N, C-alpha and C positions, 0 to 999 in steps of 0.2 A: 500753479500760481507761484509767484515769487514773493518772498518776504525778506525785507532788509532790516537789520538792526544797526543803529548808530549809537555812538557814545557809550559803548559797553566798556566797563573797567577792564584793564589788561589782566588783572588778577583773575577776574571771572573768566575771561577768554582762556587763560592758561589752564584753569581748573576744568573747563569744558573740554579743552583739547586733551588733557590727561585722562578724563573719564572716557572720551572717545577712543583714545589710544589703548586703554585697558580692554575695551570691547573690540579693538581692531577695526574700528570704523572711522570715517572722516568726521570732522566737526559738523559738516552739513547733514550727514546721515544721523549723527547723534542728536542734533537739534530737531531734525525732522521727526525722528521717533519719539522724542520727549514731548514735542508739541502735540503729536497725535495722541499720545498716552494721556496728556493733560486734558485734551478736549473730550476724549472718551470718558475719562474719570468724572469730569463735570457733568456730562450727560447722564452717567449712571447715578450720580448723587441726586440729580433731579428726579430720576425714576424711583429711587429709593424713598425720597420724600413723598411722592405721590402714593407709592405702595404703603408706606407707613400710615398715611392719612386714611387710606382705604381700610387697612386692618383695624385702625382705631374705630372707624365708623361701623365696621362689621361687629366688633366687640360690643359696642354700645347697643346695636340692634339686637344682638343675641341676648344681652341682659334684659332688654325690654320684652323679648319673646319669653324668656324664662319667667319673668314676673307675671306675664299674662297667663302662662300655663299654670303657675302656682295659684293664681286667682281662680281660674277655671276648675282646677282640682278641688279647691276649697268649696266652690259653689256646687260642684258635683257631689261632694261628700255631704253637704248640707241637704241637697235634694234627696239623696239616698237615705239619709237618716230620717227625714221627714216622712218618707214613704214607709218606714219600718214601724 
């Protein structure tokens, strides 16, 4: 697929060319690589947000489970004490 950019400041173009030259690649290859990197970075940010939400939900569920276990232990201790 072809992408065209218009009306880009000449200073920006010179900077892009210099960065490409440092890496010994053309402007096209430099921009192509950076566009791909940007797209993948955005995709990963989305995945991290979903994972962060999942971790938060798991922590909340684990807290509820811990509370339920504590209540069951207290109830068990009361039953054992009543039988004594």
